[in-house]
N, CA, C and O atoms as CSV, one atom per row, in Angstrom:
chain,resi,resn,atom,element,x,y,z
A,1,MET,N,N,167.195,53.038,106.791
A,1,MET,CA,C,165.918,53.277,106.714
A,1,MET,C,C,165.637,52.235,105.139
A,1,MET,O,O,166.270,52.375,104.092
A,2,SER,N,N,164.579,51.280,105.380
A,2,SER,CA,C,163.985,50.587,104.547
A,2,SER,C,C,163.571,51.153,102.942
A,2,SER,O,O,163.793,50.622,101.854
A,3,ARG,N,N,162.791,52.620,103.325
A,3,ARG,CA,C,162.166,53.124,102.504
A,3,ARG,C,C,163.133,54.117,101.474
A,3,ARG,O,O,162.691,54.798,100.549
A,4,HIS,N,N,164.524,54.012,101.880
A,4,HIS,CA,C,165.338,55.148,101.463
A,4,HIS,C,C,166.064,53.983,100.304
A,4,HIS,O,O,166.811,53.112,100.751
A,5,THR,N,N,165.825,54.048,99.088
A,5,THR,CA,C,166.920,53.133,98.044
A,5,THR,C,C,167.898,53.683,98.000
A,5,THR,O,O,168.041,54.903,98.077
A,6,SER,N,N,169.012,52.599,97.823
A,6,SER,CA,C,170.429,52.851,97.744
A,6,SER,C,C,170.722,53.133,96.321
A,6,SER,O,O,171.551,53.996,96.035
A,7,PHE,N,N,170.142,52.511,95.475
A,7,PHE,CA,C,170.252,52.770,94.136
A,7,PHE,C,C,170.138,54.259,93.485
A,7,PHE,O,O,171.029,55.005,93.080
A,8,GLU,N,N,168.763,54.423,93.525
A,8,GLU,CA,C,167.944,55.348,93.315
A,8,GLU,C,C,168.585,56.841,94.066
A,8,GLU,O,O,169.100,57.851,93.587
A,9,GLY,N,N,168.290,56.436,95.359
A,9,GLY,CA,C,168.709,57.635,96.490
A,9,GLY,C,C,167.718,58.182,96.824
A,9,GLY,O,O,167.895,58.947,97.772
A,10,GLY,N,N,166.190,58.095,96.254
A,10,GLY,CA,C,165.131,58.719,96.655
A,10,GLY,C,C,164.544,57.887,97.726
A,10,GLY,O,O,165.222,56.995,98.236
A,11,PHE,N,N,163.146,58.151,98.160
A,11,PHE,CA,C,162.345,57.417,99.127
A,11,PHE,C,C,161.200,56.745,98.145
A,11,PHE,O,O,160.748,57.344,97.170
A,12,SER,N,N,160.796,55.420,98.539
A,12,SER,CA,C,159.499,54.923,98.265
A,12,SER,C,C,158.677,54.932,99.105
A,12,SER,O,O,158.977,54.796,100.291
A,13,GLY,N,N,157.490,55.087,98.702
A,13,GLY,CA,C,156.483,55.191,99.819
A,13,GLY,C,C,156.137,54.097,100.361
A,13,GLY,O,O,155.908,54.141,101.569
A,14,ARG,N,N,156.012,52.967,99.740
A,14,ARG,CA,C,155.317,51.639,99.827
A,14,ARG,C,C,156.401,50.252,99.366
A,14,ARG,O,O,157.312,50.547,98.591
A,15,THR,N,N,156.327,49.141,99.717
A,15,THR,CA,C,157.025,48.175,99.139
A,15,THR,C,C,156.863,48.365,97.991
A,15,THR,O,O,156.001,49.164,97.625
A,16,ASN,N,N,157.821,47.534,96.895
A,16,ASN,CA,C,157.422,47.210,95.760
A,16,ASN,C,C,156.897,48.480,94.600
A,16,ASN,O,O,156.413,48.382,93.472
A,17,LYS,N,N,157.210,49.572,95.380
A,17,LYS,CA,C,157.023,51.055,94.669
A,17,LYS,C,C,157.761,51.731,94.116
A,17,LYS,O,O,158.417,52.279,95.003
A,18,LEU,N,N,158.129,52.097,93.074
A,18,LEU,CA,C,159.160,53.017,92.234
A,18,LEU,C,C,159.122,54.338,93.590
A,18,LEU,O,O,158.288,54.635,94.445
A,19,VAL,N,N,160.251,54.777,93.280
A,19,VAL,CA,C,160.944,56.171,94.107
A,19,VAL,C,C,159.916,57.367,93.536
A,19,VAL,O,O,159.640,57.650,92.369
A,20,ASP,N,N,159.462,57.949,94.760
A,20,ASP,CA,C,158.631,59.280,94.097
A,20,ASP,C,C,159.160,60.261,94.617
A,20,ASP,O,O,159.412,60.102,95.812
A,21,ALA,N,N,159.548,61.638,94.002
A,21,ALA,CA,C,160.421,62.608,94.589
A,21,ALA,C,C,159.281,63.559,95.574
A,21,ALA,O,O,159.724,64.656,95.916
A,22,CYS,N,N,158.073,63.266,95.974
A,22,CYS,CA,C,157.830,63.703,96.795
A,22,CYS,C,C,157.449,63.202,98.468
A,22,CYS,O,O,156.652,63.657,99.289
A,23,TYR,N,N,158.520,61.940,98.519
A,23,TYR,CA,C,158.381,61.333,99.512
A,23,TYR,C,C,160.133,61.953,100.031
A,23,TYR,O,O,160.802,61.460,100.939
A,24,SER,N,N,160.443,62.856,99.349
A,24,SER,CA,C,161.754,63.477,99.893
A,24,SER,C,C,161.299,64.314,100.916
A,24,SER,O,O,162.141,64.960,101.538
A,25,PHE,N,N,160.011,64.427,101.224
A,25,PHE,CA,C,159.473,65.503,102.185
A,25,PHE,C,C,158.501,64.384,103.545
A,25,PHE,O,O,158.541,64.355,104.775
A,26,TRP,N,N,157.640,63.530,102.394
A,26,TRP,CA,C,156.730,63.009,103.375
A,26,TRP,C,C,157.615,61.933,104.035
A,26,TRP,O,O,157.077,61.599,105.091
A,27,MET,N,N,158.734,61.278,103.828
A,27,MET,CA,C,159.469,60.269,104.619
A,27,MET,C,C,160.559,61.461,105.368
A,27,MET,O,O,160.651,61.588,106.589
A,28,GLY,N,N,161.132,62.063,104.630
A,28,GLY,CA,C,162.417,62.578,105.073
A,28,GLY,C,C,162.146,63.696,106.129
A,28,GLY,O,O,163.010,63.896,106.982
A,29,ALA,N,N,161.146,64.342,106.125
A,29,ALA,CA,C,160.518,65.304,107.252
A,29,ALA,C,C,160.420,64.601,108.586
A,29,ALA,O,O,160.648,65.211,109.630
A,30,ILE,N,N,160.143,63.550,108.566
A,30,ILE,CA,C,160.137,62.560,109.614
A,30,ILE,C,C,161.180,62.373,110.625
A,30,ILE,O,O,160.930,61.735,111.648
A,31,PHE,N,N,162.380,62.907,110.400
A,31,PHE,CA,C,163.330,62.650,111.080
A,31,PHE,C,C,163.626,64.210,111.696
A,31,PHE,O,O,163.826,64.147,112.909
A,32,PRO,N,N,163.687,65.296,111.271
A,32,PRO,CA,C,163.701,66.467,111.747
A,32,PRO,C,C,162.361,66.441,112.713
A,32,PRO,O,O,162.561,67.172,113.683
A,33,LEU,N,N,161.312,65.945,112.738
A,33,LEU,CA,C,159.974,65.844,113.357
A,33,LEU,C,C,160.603,65.478,114.909
A,33,LEU,O,O,160.532,66.128,115.952
A,34,LEU,N,N,161.258,64.141,114.613
A,34,LEU,CA,C,161.536,63.402,115.713
A,34,LEU,C,C,162.470,63.784,116.920
A,34,LEU,O,O,162.574,63.496,118.112
A,35,ASN,N,N,163.251,64.778,115.764
A,35,ASN,CA,C,164.257,65.789,116.545
A,35,ASN,C,C,163.391,66.770,117.610
A,35,ASN,O,O,163.454,66.750,118.839
A,36,ILE,N,N,162.516,67.683,116.699
A,36,ILE,CA,C,162.034,68.349,117.491
A,36,ILE,C,C,161.206,67.566,118.604
A,36,ILE,O,O,161.399,68.068,119.711
A,37,ILE,N,N,160.396,66.549,118.622
A,37,ILE,CA,C,159.478,65.775,119.548
A,37,ILE,C,C,160.470,65.452,120.837
A,37,ILE,O,O,160.103,65.423,122.011
A,38,ASN,N,N,161.664,65.240,120.398
A,38,ASN,CA,C,162.815,64.850,121.560
A,38,ASN,C,C,163.736,65.730,122.268
A,38,ASN,O,O,164.504,65.501,123.203
A,39,ASN,N,N,163.459,66.883,121.549
A,39,ASN,CA,C,164.070,68.193,121.936
A,39,ASN,C,C,165.610,67.851,121.760
A,39,ASN,O,O,166.475,68.090,122.602
A,40,LYS,N,N,165.809,67.248,120.516
A,40,LYS,CA,C,167.250,66.857,120.124
A,40,LYS,C,C,167.711,68.097,119.229
A,40,LYS,O,O,166.974,68.738,118.480
A,41,THR,N,N,169.322,68.349,119.493
A,41,THR,CA,C,169.567,69.196,118.650
A,41,THR,C,C,170.831,68.368,117.724
A,41,THR,O,O,171.584,69.070,117.049
A,42,ASP,N,N,170.902,67.777,117.728
A,42,ASP,CA,C,172.441,66.704,117.211
A,42,ASP,C,C,171.674,66.267,115.765
A,42,ASP,O,O,170.499,66.416,115.429
A,43,LYS,N,N,172.643,65.760,115.159
A,43,LYS,CA,C,171.849,65.378,113.438
A,43,LYS,C,C,171.904,63.700,114.148
A,43,LYS,O,O,172.594,63.111,114.980
A,44,SER,N,N,170.738,63.386,113.262
A,44,SER,CA,C,170.468,61.699,113.791
A,44,SER,C,C,169.266,61.630,112.899
A,44,SER,O,O,168.090,61.428,113.200
A,45,TYR,N,N,169.865,61.859,111.652
A,45,TYR,CA,C,168.980,61.548,110.393
A,45,TYR,C,C,169.546,60.050,109.896
A,45,TYR,O,O,170.766,59.912,109.815
A,46,LEU,N,N,168.774,59.067,109.604
A,46,LEU,CA,C,169.436,57.863,109.221
A,46,LEU,C,C,169.500,57.489,107.667
A,46,LEU,O,O,169.838,56.341,107.377
A,47,TYR,N,N,169.231,58.291,106.779
A,47,TYR,CA,C,169.643,58.273,105.416
A,47,TYR,C,C,170.687,59.345,104.973
A,47,TYR,O,O,171.148,60.204,105.725
A,48,ASP,N,N,171.039,59.163,103.486
A,48,ASP,CA,C,172.334,60.050,102.900
A,48,ASP,C,C,171.163,61.045,102.334
A,48,ASP,O,O,170.209,60.771,101.605
A,49,GLU,N,N,171.659,62.616,103.067
A,49,GLU,CA,C,171.141,63.538,102.958
A,49,GLU,C,C,171.695,63.844,101.395
A,49,GLU,O,O,170.956,64.414,100.593
A,50,TYR,N,N,172.764,63.510,101.109
A,50,TYR,CA,C,173.791,63.331,99.788
A,50,TYR,C,C,173.086,62.785,98.751
A,50,TYR,O,O,172.895,63.354,97.676
A,51,ASN,N,N,172.713,61.743,99.035
A,51,ASN,CA,C,172.116,60.626,97.942
A,51,ASN,C,C,170.733,61.286,97.415
A,51,ASN,O,O,170.413,61.434,96.236
A,52,LEU,N,N,169.919,61.684,98.671
A,52,LEU,CA,C,168.672,62.140,98.042
A,52,LEU,C,C,168.779,63.287,97.545
A,52,LEU,O,O,167.889,63.427,96.706
A,53,GLN,N,N,169.470,64.267,97.638
A,53,GLN,CA,C,169.519,65.410,97.114
A,53,GLN,C,C,170.202,65.039,95.379
A,53,GLN,O,O,169.880,65.694,94.388
A,54,LEU,N,N,170.883,64.214,95.367
A,54,LEU,CA,C,171.459,63.461,94.428
A,54,LEU,C,C,170.277,63.240,93.426
A,54,LEU,O,O,170.364,63.767,92.317
A,55,TYR,N,N,169.281,62.563,93.718
A,55,TYR,CA,C,168.200,62.229,93.012
A,55,TYR,C,C,167.327,63.127,92.512
A,55,TYR,O,O,166.952,63.137,91.340
A,56,ILE,N,N,166.896,64.088,93.584
A,56,ILE,CA,C,165.972,65.570,93.148
A,56,ILE,C,C,166.983,65.920,92.205
A,56,ILE,O,O,166.793,65.093,91.312
A,57,PHE,N,N,167.755,66.498,91.920
A,57,PHE,CA,C,168.580,67.235,91.317
A,57,PHE,C,C,168.436,66.819,89.633
A,57,PHE,O,O,168.140,67.497,88.649
A,58,ILE,N,N,168.798,65.359,89.812
A,58,ILE,CA,C,169.236,64.594,88.550
A,58,ILE,C,C,167.860,63.775,87.878
A,58,ILE,O,O,167.592,63.617,86.687
A,59,CYS,N,N,167.155,63.354,89.004
A,59,CYS,CA,C,166.196,62.443,88.261
A,59,CYS,C,C,164.934,63.060,88.274
A,59,CYS,O,O,164.189,62.799,87.330
A,60,SER,N,N,164.467,63.970,89.316
A,60,SER,CA,C,162.982,64.735,89.471
A,60,SER,C,C,162.794,66.005,88.791
A,60,SER,O,O,161.650,66.256,88.411
A,61,GLN,N,N,164.019,67.128,88.501
A,61,GLN,CA,C,163.852,67.881,88.372
A,61,GLN,C,C,163.541,68.521,86.793
A,61,GLN,O,O,164.302,68.046,85.949
A,62,ASP,N,N,162.914,69.149,86.462
A,62,ASP,CA,C,162.822,69.547,84.758
A,62,ASP,C,C,163.992,70.650,84.598
A,62,ASP,O,O,163.735,71.695,85.197
A,63,GLU,N,N,164.711,70.638,84.198
A,63,GLU,CA,C,165.721,71.521,83.940
A,63,GLU,C,C,165.820,72.368,82.942
A,63,GLU,O,O,166.652,73.235,82.671
A,64,ILE,N,N,164.866,72.004,82.434
A,64,ILE,CA,C,164.686,72.871,80.735
A,64,ILE,C,C,163.780,73.928,81.163
A,64,ILE,O,O,164.122,75.104,81.036
A,65,ARG,N,N,162.369,73.527,81.784
A,65,ARG,CA,C,160.942,74.261,82.146
A,65,ARG,C,C,160.761,74.586,83.785
A,65,ARG,O,O,159.725,74.998,84.307
A,66,GLY,N,N,161.612,74.392,84.240
A,66,GLY,CA,C,161.556,74.461,85.730
A,66,GLY,C,C,160.454,73.420,86.475
A,66,GLY,O,O,159.430,73.044,85.905
A,67,GLY,N,N,160.840,73.008,87.873
A,67,GLY,CA,C,159.479,72.295,88.213
A,67,GLY,C,C,160.137,70.867,88.644
A,67,GLY,O,O,161.181,70.389,88.200
A,68,PHE,N,N,159.367,70.371,89.508
A,68,PHE,CA,C,159.725,69.204,89.859
A,68,PHE,C,C,158.445,67.906,89.294
A,68,PHE,O,O,157.233,68.117,89.251
A,69,ARG,N,N,159.033,66.794,88.971
A,69,ARG,CA,C,158.132,65.728,88.896
A,69,ARG,C,C,158.655,64.422,89.618
A,69,ARG,O,O,159.829,64.339,89.976
A,70,ASP,N,N,157.840,63.513,89.796
A,70,ASP,CA,C,157.589,62.193,90.964
A,70,ASP,C,C,159.152,61.549,90.156
A,70,ASP,O,O,160.252,61.661,90.699
A,71,LYS,N,N,158.970,60.988,89.001
A,71,LYS,CA,C,160.462,60.378,88.601
A,71,LYS,C,C,160.646,60.808,87.173
A,71,LYS,O,O,159.858,61.522,86.552
A,72,PRO,N,N,161.887,60.248,86.668
A,72,PRO,CA,C,161.946,60.656,85.345
A,72,PRO,C,C,160.770,59.955,84.197
A,72,PRO,O,O,160.089,58.997,84.561
A,73,GLY,N,N,160.648,60.446,83.027
A,73,GLY,CA,C,159.544,60.275,82.478
A,73,GLY,C,C,158.184,61.020,82.437
A,73,GLY,O,O,157.359,61.097,81.527
A,74,LYS,N,N,158.190,61.516,83.608
A,74,LYS,CA,C,157.045,62.010,83.996
A,74,LYS,C,C,156.680,63.421,83.801
A,74,LYS,O,O,157.608,64.142,83.436
A,75,SER,N,N,155.441,64.015,83.976
A,75,SER,CA,C,155.860,65.517,83.978
A,75,SER,C,C,155.513,66.325,85.000
A,75,SER,O,O,154.695,65.953,85.841
A,76,LYS,N,N,156.127,67.580,85.041
A,76,LYS,CA,C,156.245,68.416,86.332
A,76,LYS,C,C,155.041,68.644,86.794
A,76,LYS,O,O,154.210,68.863,85.913
A,77,ASP,N,N,154.691,68.666,87.792
A,77,ASP,CA,C,153.177,69.338,88.621
A,77,ASP,C,C,153.756,70.348,89.507
A,77,ASP,O,O,154.968,70.559,89.535
A,78,PHE,N,N,152.703,71.126,90.406
A,78,PHE,CA,C,152.836,72.000,91.452
A,78,PHE,C,C,152.716,71.003,92.976
A,78,PHE,O,O,153.268,71.396,94.003
A,79,TYR,N,N,151.969,69.766,92.935
A,79,TYR,CA,C,152.428,69.092,94.102
A,79,TYR,C,C,153.507,68.773,94.585
A,79,TYR,O,O,153.901,69.044,95.719
A,80,HIS,N,N,154.339,67.880,93.351
A,80,HIS,CA,C,155.582,67.378,93.484
A,80,HIS,C,C,156.748,68.173,93.387
A,80,HIS,O,O,157.910,67.776,93.477
A,81,THR,N,N,156.351,69.311,93.200
A,81,THR,CA,C,157.658,70.655,93.246
A,81,THR,C,C,157.493,70.968,94.366
A,81,THR,O,O,158.539,71.036,95.012
A,82,CYS,N,N,156.427,71.241,94.992
A,82,CYS,CA,C,155.986,71.875,96.653
A,82,CYS,C,C,156.692,70.697,97.494
A,82,CYS,O,O,157.571,71.107,98.253
A,83,TYR,N,N,156.506,69.543,97.496
A,83,TYR,CA,C,157.024,68.861,98.101
A,83,TYR,C,C,158.373,68.103,98.070
A,83,TYR,O,O,158.974,67.646,99.042
A,84,THR,N,N,158.728,68.060,96.793
A,84,THR,CA,C,160.517,68.381,96.583
A,84,THR,C,C,161.261,68.915,96.868
A,84,THR,O,O,162.370,68.505,97.211
A,85,LEU,N,N,160.763,70.348,96.800
A,85,LEU,CA,C,161.946,71.390,97.532
A,85,LEU,C,C,161.593,71.308,99.310
A,85,LEU,O,O,162.489,71.565,100.114
A,86,SER,N,N,160.343,70.965,99.718
A,86,SER,CA,C,160.406,70.527,100.962
A,86,SER,C,C,161.542,69.598,101.470
A,86,SER,O,O,162.455,69.802,102.271
A,87,GLY,N,N,161.130,68.343,100.627
A,87,GLY,CA,C,162.392,67.636,101.012
A,87,GLY,C,C,163.653,67.730,101.229
A,87,GLY,O,O,164.446,67.242,102.034
A,88,LEU,N,N,163.714,68.788,99.951
A,88,LEU,CA,C,165.497,69.112,99.664
A,88,LEU,C,C,165.839,69.903,100.563
A,88,LEU,O,O,167.061,70.005,100.665
A,89,SER,N,N,165.105,70.655,101.429
A,89,SER,CA,C,165.362,71.978,102.392
A,89,SER,C,C,165.277,70.843,103.526
A,89,SER,O,O,166.129,71.152,104.359
A,90,SER,N,N,164.693,69.790,103.884
A,90,SER,CA,C,164.684,69.040,104.780
A,90,SER,C,C,166.410,68.387,105.028
A,90,SER,O,O,167.111,68.582,106.022
A,91,SER,N,N,166.680,67.787,104.102
A,91,SER,CA,C,167.746,67.206,103.360
A,91,SER,C,C,169.024,67.969,103.681
A,91,SER,O,O,170.083,67.416,103.977
A,92,GLN,N,N,168.833,69.342,103.594
A,92,GLN,CA,C,170.112,70.268,103.820
A,92,GLN,C,C,170.191,70.849,105.213
A,92,GLN,O,O,171.318,71.140,105.614
A,93,HIS,N,N,169.243,71.041,105.941
A,93,HIS,CA,C,169.030,71.481,107.299
A,93,HIS,C,C,169.263,70.833,108.435
A,93,HIS,O,O,168.200,70.748,109.051
A,94,ASN,N,N,170.171,70.318,109.031
A,94,ASN,CA,C,170.239,69.797,110.581
A,94,ASN,C,C,169.740,70.222,111.921
A,94,ASN,O,O,169.921,71.431,112.065
A,95,ALA,N,N,169.416,69.899,112.511
A,95,ALA,CA,C,168.704,70.083,113.959
A,95,ALA,C,C,170.097,70.896,114.874
A,95,ALA,O,O,169.929,71.626,115.850
A,96,ASP,N,N,171.454,70.536,114.256
A,96,ASP,CA,C,172.269,71.087,115.049
A,96,ASP,C,C,172.911,72.533,114.362
A,96,ASP,O,O,173.982,73.032,114.707
A,97,GLY,N,N,172.075,73.028,113.405
A,97,GLY,CA,C,172.581,74.176,112.620
A,97,GLY,C,C,173.191,73.630,111.498
A,97,GLY,O,O,173.037,74.269,110.457
A,98,SER,N,N,173.679,72.867,111.460
A,98,SER,CA,C,174.809,72.899,110.117
A,98,SER,C,C,174.033,72.345,109.031
A,98,SER,O,O,172.916,71.866,109.227
A,99,ILE,N,N,174.699,72.403,107.646
A,99,ILE,CA,C,173.803,72.408,106.559
A,99,ILE,C,C,174.442,71.302,105.638
A,99,ILE,O,O,175.654,71.237,105.846
A,100,ASN,N,N,174.059,70.529,104.808
A,100,ASN,CA,C,174.319,69.404,104.355
A,100,ASN,C,C,173.801,69.978,102.526
A,100,ASN,O,O,172.673,70.248,102.114
A,101,ILE,N,N,175.052,69.996,101.831
A,101,ILE,CA,C,174.341,70.905,100.234
A,101,ILE,C,C,175.388,70.091,99.231
A,101,ILE,O,O,176.579,69.896,99.471
A,102,LEU,N,N,174.665,69.667,98.065
A,102,LEU,CA,C,175.280,69.011,97.291
A,102,LEU,C,C,175.822,69.745,96.368
A,102,LEU,O,O,174.970,70.267,95.649
A,103,GLY,N,N,176.823,69.979,96.115
A,103,GLY,CA,C,177.157,71.092,95.020
A,103,GLY,C,C,177.378,72.559,95.178
A,103,GLY,O,O,177.940,72.912,96.215
A,104,ASP,N,N,177.082,73.325,94.451
A,104,ASP,CA,C,177.683,74.857,94.497
A,104,ASP,C,C,176.454,75.292,95.780
A,104,ASP,O,O,175.266,75.072,95.545
A,105,ASP,N,N,176.818,75.816,96.904
A,105,ASP,CA,C,175.956,76.279,98.082
A,105,ASP,C,C,175.115,77.260,97.718
A,105,ASP,O,O,174.084,77.503,98.345
A,106,ASP,N,N,175.547,77.991,96.527
A,106,ASP,CA,C,174.997,79.497,96.364
A,106,ASP,C,C,173.889,79.030,95.697
A,106,ASP,O,O,172.755,79.327,96.074
A,107,ASN,N,N,174.165,78.122,94.464
A,107,ASN,CA,C,172.794,78.024,93.655
A,107,ASN,C,C,171.959,76.628,93.740
A,107,ASN,O,O,171.115,76.268,92.919
A,108,ASN,N,N,172.333,75.978,94.801
A,108,ASN,CA,C,171.630,74.788,95.484
A,108,ASN,C,C,170.892,74.924,96.621
A,108,ASN,O,O,169.937,74.185,96.862
A,109,ILE,N,N,171.304,75.939,97.452
A,109,ILE,CA,C,170.514,75.858,98.612
A,109,ILE,C,C,168.977,76.336,98.996
A,109,ILE,O,O,168.591,77.441,98.615
A,110,ILE,N,N,168.158,75.512,99.724
A,110,ILE,CA,C,166.849,76.139,100.044
A,110,ILE,C,C,166.621,76.445,101.167
A,110,ILE,O,O,167.140,75.913,102.149
A,111,GLU,N,N,165.500,77.691,101.190
A,111,GLU,CA,C,165.365,77.996,102.600
A,111,GLU,C,C,165.012,77.142,103.483
A,111,GLU,O,O,164.313,76.305,102.911
A,112,GLU,N,N,165.163,76.799,105.027
A,112,GLU,CA,C,164.881,75.994,105.529
A,112,GLU,C,C,163.330,75.922,105.913
A,112,GLU,O,O,162.848,77.036,106.115
A,113,ILE,N,N,162.494,74.905,106.050
A,113,ILE,CA,C,161.057,74.655,106.085
A,113,ILE,C,C,160.889,73.890,107.607
A,113,ILE,O,O,161.700,73.107,108.103
A,114,HIS,N,N,159.646,74.333,108.176
A,114,HIS,CA,C,159.373,73.830,109.637
A,114,HIS,C,C,158.669,72.289,109.066
A,114,HIS,O,O,157.660,72.130,108.379
A,115,PRO,N,N,159.465,71.423,109.544
A,115,PRO,CA,C,158.614,70.149,108.888
A,115,PRO,C,C,157.458,69.649,109.197
A,115,PRO,O,O,157.052,68.597,108.703
A,116,LEU,N,N,156.854,70.285,109.974
A,116,LEU,CA,C,155.440,69.906,110.516
A,116,LEU,C,C,154.531,70.966,109.574
A,116,LEU,O,O,153.597,70.533,108.899
A,117,HIS,N,N,154.878,72.356,109.589
A,117,HIS,CA,C,154.000,72.681,108.961
A,117,HIS,C,C,154.412,73.195,107.361
A,117,HIS,O,O,153.720,74.090,106.876
A,118,ASN,N,N,155.115,72.838,106.860
A,118,ASN,CA,C,155.710,72.939,105.473
A,118,ASN,C,C,155.802,74.259,105.111
A,118,ASN,O,O,155.594,74.388,103.905
A,119,ILE,N,N,156.008,75.181,105.617
A,119,ILE,CA,C,156.135,76.649,105.420
A,119,ILE,C,C,157.889,77.180,105.930
A,119,ILE,O,O,158.555,76.326,106.516
A,120,ARG,N,N,158.316,78.105,105.758
A,120,ARG,CA,C,159.633,78.438,105.767
A,120,ARG,C,C,159.764,78.561,107.491
A,120,ARG,O,O,158.809,79.018,108.119
A,121,LYS,N,N,160.575,78.273,107.951
A,121,LYS,CA,C,161.014,78.345,109.317
A,121,LYS,C,C,160.951,79.208,110.117
A,121,LYS,O,O,160.539,78.930,111.244
A,122,GLU,N,N,161.326,80.485,109.803
A,122,GLU,CA,C,161.283,81.671,109.899
A,122,GLU,C,C,159.572,82.242,110.275
A,122,GLU,O,O,159.219,82.929,111.233
A,123,LYS,N,N,158.846,81.760,109.313
A,123,LYS,CA,C,157.282,82.025,109.364
A,123,LYS,C,C,156.699,81.265,110.586
A,123,LYS,O,O,155.991,81.908,111.361
A,124,ALA,N,N,156.933,79.964,110.822
A,124,ALA,CA,C,156.609,78.853,111.683
A,124,ALA,C,C,156.800,79.566,113.051
A,124,ALA,O,O,156.011,79.533,113.995
A,125,ASP,N,N,158.016,80.229,112.984
A,125,ASP,CA,C,158.513,80.622,114.607
A,125,ASP,C,C,158.014,81.619,114.866
A,125,ASP,O,O,157.669,81.806,116.032
A,126,SER,N,N,157.812,82.546,113.951
A,126,SER,CA,C,157.171,83.765,114.327
A,126,SER,C,C,155.525,83.395,114.622
A,126,SER,O,O,154.973,83.922,115.587
A,127,ILE,N,N,154.854,82.551,113.822
A,127,ILE,CA,C,153.607,82.292,114.482
A,127,ILE,C,C,153.466,81.455,115.723
A,127,ILE,O,O,152.467,81.567,116.433
A,128,HIS,N,N,154.814,80.300,116.110
A,128,HIS,CA,C,154.167,80.007,117.238
A,128,HIS,C,C,154.464,81.166,118.343
A,128,HIS,O,O,153.520,81.351,119.110
A,129,SER,N,N,155.570,81.946,118.548
A,129,SER,CA,C,155.644,83.035,119.144
A,129,SER,C,C,154.603,84.099,119.523
A,129,SER,O,O,154.386,84.535,120.653
A,130,PHE,N,N,153.966,84.457,118.306
A,130,PHE,CA,C,152.500,84.893,118.672
A,130,PHE,C,C,151.495,84.238,119.253
A,130,PHE,O,O,150.719,84.790,120.033
A,131,PHE,N,N,151.440,83.223,118.979
A,131,PHE,CA,C,150.275,82.310,119.769
A,131,PHE,C,C,150.740,81.949,121.346
A,131,PHE,O,O,149.945,81.760,122.268
A,132,ASN,N,N,152.048,81.900,121.436
A,132,ASN,CA,C,152.190,81.831,122.874
A,132,ASN,C,C,152.188,82.995,123.591
A,132,ASN,O,O,152.100,82.751,124.794
A,133,LYS,N,N,152.248,84.110,123.351
A,133,LYS,CA,C,152.209,84.938,124.132
A,133,LYS,C,C,150.853,85.026,125.348
A,133,LYS,O,O,150.831,85.930,126.183
């Protein structure tokens, strides 16, 4: 995938732009969505989930005050915290039910989100079942 940078490990949104942590969701959630559309349950992501998680934990996390920023040197904000955590979830949970977690499973795992609605998967499934009745 050309937007997934090999050096930093994150995604950039456009050509000649720096990596931005929120693109971990905006670009990373495309792959689970494609799996849903194509009714696939195999892992077919075309990027390195571990490398993306490494970028998120090392470069975009504000370890002192909490939250996430778009890149080192910037301030944390709610927008980047929301979409970075969602991207982290997408990189950890695969369509086949397997989990890819960088580091300590107990401390680093994020609940699975629904890649279209960007809410916890269990809540999205509950909404879908309610409206399918």
